[in-house]
N, C-alpha and C positions, 0 to 999 in steps of 0.2 A: 600780796600785802606788803605793804613798806611801813616798817616803825621809825619814827623820826626820834631822835633822842635828843633833848634839849644842849644845845652847844652855847657856850659863853663866848662873845666876842673879846680878843685880848689885843687885836692890831686891825687898824683899818688902812687901805690904800686903794682910794677911789672907789671902782664898783668891785674890788674884792676886800675879804676880811679873813683874817686868821682867826679861827675859833677854837675853843677848847672844851673837851668831854672826856671824863674819865683818864685824864693825864695825857690823851694824844692830841696833837694839833694838828690843823690841816686847813688848806685854801678853801674859801668857797665864794661862789658869785653871788652879788646882792642885785643882779639884774632884775630879779622876779619882785622884788619888794617894792611897794608902793609908800613908804614910808622911809624917814631917815632913821639910822641908827647909830649907837655911841658905844665905844669901848664898856664893856662890862653888861651890854645888854645880852639877851639869850634870843638864840635864834632856834628854828627848826629846819633842816637841812635835807632836801632829797639826795636819792642816790644819784650820783654824778657832779655831787658839790653844788648845788643850787638851794641857797637860803630862799625858802618861801614864805615864811611867817615870823614875825617877833613876838615872843610872849611874854607875859610879866614874871618877874623873879620870883614871885612867890609861888606861881603855876608850875615854873620851871624846875624850882626845889623840891616841890612836891613831886614829881613825875619822876626825878631822879631819885628820891628817897624810896619811892615805890618800886623803882629798878632794882635798886640795892637790895630791898627786902626780899623780890623775887629771886634774884641771883644769889643770897644767902641761903634761901630755903632749899633750891634745888642743887646748890652746890656749884652753879654754873658761872660764868666769865660773861659778864656783860658785852666784851669784845667780839664774841663768837656769837651773838645774836645777830 
């Protein structure tokens, strides 16, 4: 099972984007997306660095808040999930 953490686009370069989530940035491919994206949009990213879905900011922020709550409850670090 794969869990995709919403990641916010901070830079675009053709079919590649730099995304940020929980203070970490990484390069991802936009080749699987069937819609245009902009800086500030949130994406779901598969293992291997392939963005597969753009999600609304409200939905992304709700998911991130839930992940924060879960991490706080079990004392875990989302980076190790």
